[in-house]
C-alpha positions as CSV (number, residue, x, y, z in Angstrom):
1,X,40.1,74.6,55.3
2,X,39.7,76.1,51.8
3,X,37.5,74.3,49.4
4,X,36.1,75.1,45.9
5,X,32.3,74.8,45.7
6,X,29.9,74.8,42.8
7,X,26.7,76.5,43.8
8,X,24.9,75.6,40.6
9,X,25.6,74.7,36.9
10,X,27.4,77.9,36.2
11,X,30.6,76.6,34.7
12,X,34.1,77.1,36.1
13,X,33.4,80.8,36.6
14,X,30.7,79.7,39.2
15,X,33.4,78.1,41.4
16,X,33.7,79.7,44.8
17,X,36.5,79.4,47.3
18,X,34.9,78.8,50.7
19,X,36.0,78.0,54.2
20,X,34.8,74.7,55.7
21,X,35.7,73.0,58.9
22,X,38.4,70.3,58.7
23,X,36.5,67.0,58.9
24,X,37.3,64.3,61.4
25,X,37.6,60.7,60.4
26,X,35.1,58.3,61.9
27,X,35.6,54.6,62.4
28,X,36.9,53.0,59.2
29,X,37.8,56.4,57.6
30,X,41.0,58.3,56.7
31,X,41.5,62.0,56.7
32,X,43.7,63.0,53.7
33,X,45.5,66.3,53.2
34,X,45.1,66.8,49.5
35,X,48.2,67.7,47.7
36,X,47.2,67.7,44.0
37,X,44.4,67.2,41.6
38,X,44.1,66.6,37.9
39,X,41.2,67.5,35.5
40,X,39.3,65.2,33.2
41,X,36.8,66.1,30.4
42,X,34.1,64.8,32.7
43,X,35.0,67.6,35.2
44,X,34.2,70.2,32.5
45,X,30.8,68.6,32.1
46,X,30.1,68.5,35.9
47,X,30.8,72.2,36.5
48,X,28.1,72.9,33.9
49,X,25.6,70.6,35.7
50,X,26.1,67.8,33.1
51,X,26.2,64.9,35.5
52,X,22.4,64.3,35.5
53,X,20.1,63.8,38.4
54,X,22.8,62.4,40.7
55,X,24.6,65.8,40.8
56,X,23.7,67.8,43.8
57,X,24.7,71.4,44.8
58,X,26.7,72.7,46.6
59,X,29.4,70.3,45.2
60,X,33.2,70.2,45.6
61,X,34.2,69.1,42.1
62,X,36.9,67.1,40.5
63,X,37.4,63.4,40.9
64,X,41.2,62.8,40.7
65,X,43.4,63.7,43.6
66,X,46.4,62.5,45.7
67,X,47.6,63.5,49.1
68,X,49.0,62.4,52.5
69,X,47.3,60.7,55.3
70,X,46.7,63.2,58.1
71,X,44.9,60.9,60.6
72,X,42.9,57.7,60.7
73,X,39.8,56.7,62.5
74,X,39.2,53.7,64.8
75,X,39.9,50.3,63.3
76,X,42.0,51.5,60.4
77,X,45.2,49.5,60.3
78,X,46.3,49.6,56.7
79,X,47.2,53.3,56.7
80,X,49.0,55.6,59.0
81,X,49.8,59.4,59.2
82,X,52.3,60.3,56.5
83,X,51.3,57.6,54.0
84,X,50.9,58.9,50.5
85,X,47.6,57.8,48.9
86,X,45.2,58.2,46.0
87,X,41.5,57.8,46.2
88,X,39.3,55.6,44.0
89,X,36.9,57.3,41.6
90,X,34.1,55.0,42.8
91,X,34.4,54.7,46.6
92,X,32.1,51.7,46.9
93,X,33.2,49.6,43.9
94,X,35.7,47.4,45.7
95,X,36.1,44.5,43.2
96,X,34.3,42.2,40.7
97,X,31.5,43.4,38.4
98,X,30.0,46.9,38.5
99,X,26.5,47.5,39.8
100,X,24.3,50.6,40.4
101,X,25.1,50.4,44.1
102,X,28.9,50.1,43.5
103,X,28.9,53.0,41.1
104,X,26.6,55.3,43.0
105,X,29.3,57.3,44.9
106,X,31.3,58.9,42.1
107,X,33.7,61.6,43.3
108,X,33.1,65.1,42.1
109,X,29.7,64.1,40.7
110,X,27.2,62.4,43.0
111,X,29.5,63.1,46.1
112,X,32.1,65.7,46.8
113,X,35.4,65.6,45.0
114,X,38.9,66.5,45.8
115,X,39.3,70.3,45.1
116,X,39.7,70.9,48.8
117,X,42.6,71.0,51.3
118,X,41.3,68.0,53.3
119,X,38.9,65.2,52.5
120,X,37.7,62.1,54.4
121,X,37.8,58.8,52.5
122,X,36.6,55.4,53.5
123,X,39.8,53.4,54.2
124,X,38.7,50.8,51.6
125,X,38.7,53.4,48.9
126,X,42.4,54.3,49.1
127,X,45.5,52.8,47.7
128,X,49.1,53.8,48.4
129,X,50.8,56.0,45.8
130,X,53.5,54.4,43.7
131,X,56.7,55.6,45.5
132,X,58.4,56.9,42.3
133,X,55.6,59.3,41.4
134,X,55.1,62.9,42.5
135,X,51.7,64.1,43.8
136,X,50.6,65.6,40.5
137,X,51.6,62.4,38.7
138,X,49.7,60.3,41.2
139,X,46.6,62.5,41.0
140,X,46.4,61.4,37.3
141,X,45.7,57.8,38.2
142,X,42.1,57.4,39.6
143,X,40.0,58.2,36.5
144,X,42.2,58.8,33.4
145,X,44.8,56.2,34.3
146,X,42.4,53.6,35.4
147,X,40.0,54.1,32.5
148,X,42.9,53.4,30.1
149,X,44.0,50.4,32.2
150,X,40.6,48.9,32.0
151,X,40.3,49.6,28.3
152,X,43.7,48.1,27.4
153,X,44.5,45.5,30.0
154,X,41.4,44.4,32.0
155,X,38.7,44.5,29.3
156,X,40.8,44.8,26.2
157,X,43.1,41.9,27.2
158,X,45.9,43.3,24.9
159,X,48.6,40.8,24.1
160,X,52.2,41.2,22.8
161,X,52.2,41.7,19.0
162,X,48.7,43.1,18.8
163,X,47.9,46.6,17.5
164,X,46.1,49.4,19.5
165,X,44.9,52.7,18.0
166,X,44.7,55.7,20.3
167,X,43.0,59.0,19.5
168,X,44.4,62.4,20.4
169,X,46.7,63.5,23.3
170,X,44.5,63.7,26.3
171,X,45.2,61.9,29.5
172,X,43.3,58.7,28.8
173,X,44.9,58.3,25.3
174,X,48.4,58.9,26.5
175,X,47.9,56.4,29.4
176,X,46.5,53.9,26.9
177,X,49.6,54.3,24.7
178,X,51.8,53.7,27.6
179,X,49.9,50.7,28.9
180,X,49.7,49.2,25.4
181,X,53.5,49.5,25.0
182,X,53.9,48.0,28.5
183,X,51.9,44.9,27.2
184,X,54.2,44.6,24.1
185,X,51.6,46.0,21.6
186,X,52.2,48.1,18.5
187,X,50.5,51.5,18.8
188,X,49.0,53.7,16.1
189,X,48.4,57.2,17.5
190,X,46.4,60.0,16.0
191,X,46.5,63.7,16.4
192,X,45.6,66.9,14.5
193,X,48.9,68.5,15.5
194,X,52.3,67.7,13.9
195,X,54.1,69.0,17.0
196,X,52.0,66.7,19.2
197,X,52.7,63.8,16.8
198,X,56.4,64.2,17.4
199,X,55.7,63.9,21.2
200,X,53.6,60.9,20.6
201,X,56.6,59.3,18.9
202,X,58.8,60.0,21.8
203,X,56.3,58.2,24.1
204,X,56.6,55.1,21.9
205,X,54.0,55.4,19.2
206,X,55.0,53.1,16.4
207,X,52.9,54.8,13.7
208,X,51.2,58.2,13.8
209,X,48.3,59.7,11.7
210,X,47.4,63.3,11.4
211,X,43.6,63.1,11.3
212,X,43.3,66.7,10.1
213,X,45.1,66.0,6.9
214,X,43.9,62.3,6.8
215,X,40.2,62.5,7.7
216,X,39.7,58.8,6.6
217,X,42.2,57.8,9.2
218,X,40.3,54.7,10.0
219,X,40.8,53.4,6.4
220,X,44.5,54.4,6.7
221,X,45.0,52.5,9.9
222,X,43.4,49.4,8.4
223,X,45.7,49.6,5.5
224,X,48.7,50.0,7.7
225,X,47.9,46.7,9.4
226,X,46.6,44.8,6.4
227,X,43.6,43.4,8.4
228,X,42.7,46.1,10.9
229,X,43.7,47.0,14.5
230,X,42.9,44.8,17.5
231,X,41.7,47.5,19.8
232,X,40.7,51.2,19.4
233,X,40.6,53.5,22.4
234,X,37.5,55.5,21.3
235,X,37.5,58.8,23.2
236,X,35.8,60.9,20.5
237,X,32.4,59.1,20.9
238,X,29.8,58.9,18.2
239,X,31.5,61.6,16.2
240,X,34.6,59.5,15.5
241,X,33.0,56.0,15.7
242,X,32.7,55.6,12.0
243,X,36.4,55.7,11.5
244,X,37.1,53.5,14.5
245,X,34.8,50.9,13.0
246,X,36.8,51.1,9.7
247,X,40.1,50.8,11.6
248,X,39.0,47.7,13.6
249,X,39.7,44.2,12.4
250,X,37.1,41.5,12.1
251,X,36.5,40.3,15.7
252,X,38.3,43.3,17.2
253,X,37.3,45.6,19.9
254,X,36.4,49.3,20.3
255,X,36.7,50.6,23.8
256,X,34.1,53.2,24.0
257,X,35.1,55.8,26.5
258,X,34.6,59.5,25.5
259,X,32.2,62.0,24.0
260,X,34.6,64.5,22.7
261,X,33.8,64.7,19.0
262,X,30.2,65.7,18.8
263,X,27.1,64.2,17.1
264,X,27.3,61.1,14.8
265,X,27.6,61.5,11.1
266,X,24.6,60.8,8.9
267,X,26.2,57.9,7.1
268,X,26.7,55.7,10.2
269,X,28.8,52.5,9.8
270,X,27.2,50.8,12.9
271,X,26.0,47.9,10.8
272,X,29.6,46.9,10.2
273,X,29.9,46.1,13.9
274,X,27.5,43.3,13.3
275,X,29.0,42.2,9.9
276,X,32.5,42.2,11.2
277,X,31.6,40.8,14.7
278,X,33.3,43.6,16.4
279,X,32.8,44.3,20.1
280,X,31.8,47.8,21.3
281,X,33.0,47.7,24.9
282,X,31.9,50.5,27.2
283,X,34.5,51.5,29.8
284,X,33.8,53.4,33.0
285,X,36.9,53.7,35.1
286,X,37.2,50.6,37.4
287,X,37.2,49.2,40.9
288,X,39.6,49.7,43.9
289,X,41.0,46.3,43.2
290,X,41.7,47.4,39.6
291,X,43.3,50.6,40.9
292,X,45.6,48.6,43.0
293,X,46.6,46.3,40.2
294,X,47.3,49.3,37.9
295,X,49.4,50.9,40.6
296,X,51.4,47.7,41.1
297,X,52.2,47.6,37.4
298,X,53.1,51.3,37.2
299,X,55.5,50.8,40.2
300,X,57.0,47.6,38.7
301,X,57.6,49.3,35.3
302,X,58.6,52.7,36.6
303,X,55.9,54.3,34.4
304,X,55.4,58.1,34.6
305,X,52.1,59.7,33.7
306,X,52.4,62.7,31.4
307,X,51.7,66.0,33.1
308,X,51.3,69.0,30.7
309,X,51.0,71.9,33.1
310,X,50.5,72.5,36.8
311,X,48.3,75.4,38.1
312,X,48.3,76.7,41.7
313,X,45.2,76.4,43.9
314,X,44.2,80.0,43.3
315,X,44.4,79.4,39.5
316,X,41.6,76.8,39.3
317,X,39.4,78.7,36.8
318,X,42.5,79.2,34.6
319,X,43.1,75.4,34.8
320,X,39.6,74.6,33.6
321,X,39.9,77.1,30.8
322,X,43.2,75.6,29.7
323,X,41.6,72.1,29.8
324,X,38.7,73.3,27.7
325,X,41.0,74.8,25.1
326,X,42.3,71.4,24.1
327,X,45.9,72.7,23.9
328,X,47.2,70.3,26.6
329,X,49.3,67.2,26.0
330,X,48.6,64.8,28.8
331,X,47.1,65.9,32.2
332,X,46.3,69.4,33.5
333,X,47.2,69.4,37.3
334,X,46.4,71.6,40.2
335,X,48.7,71.9,43.2
336,X,46.6,72.1,46.3
337,X,49.1,72.2,49.2
């Protein structure tokens, strides 16, 4: 089988297409023929060796993939050859609260990922693909989709009539917009591109703000709601945290997810988190149980992930470069088979 390997922290240019033997599923395992993968910002970090001491080389990168069951090992009853499946980001986090042991095996970081023609998964780490989704769409679910689900639904507890603010047009932010609308919430969405803002409106954003022309967008969002938003999907990190704090109502929540916007400003507003009794909620994907709950909701509502562009398996480096450019609206996909 063909697999992409990272031999060291050399970036996407260091990816090598290698031949590996097709693995065989042991008891309790499932062999999946991978059909598609999608990229996350985290994948850009891992190809540069940015996953810390848990990252080992050689490594098959990329966490998010979908495929078809090829064969099953002894004792596997819940899956059969031909079933369409997606794999959980954390293979050993089955349910309940996270722990170091549950979060140790993270695909494409501490263990091999999905940028390969075949991969063996523990049966407990797979869920069936929502039947209305294509493989590229399903491949968007394990990390980006589930992170947004956890931020909006599981941890954010968004209710009808509340207001959610999303940042930008990456995968997590668009999923968050869609889930917030599914929950009956009002969405304020930000972007630096007027063209992308029009697309955000078509996805259901109620209000949009161009943060390039309105750098104090947090203040603007607070004005638009009179008291502040209930939940901010914070993907920028410390670089945008000040404005997120300004946007959030007293007692509101900031779902802290990403690190896209660089270092913090000198005039930090962190003390306001205390003064306004805001909650800064870290979000790191979710469990297999959460993945199943999200897939159930997506199936019931007929929701479709937003795929910007699909690259072929021999265009992996180009896919990483396109992701790094920031030009995408939604997910960047790779067709494997």
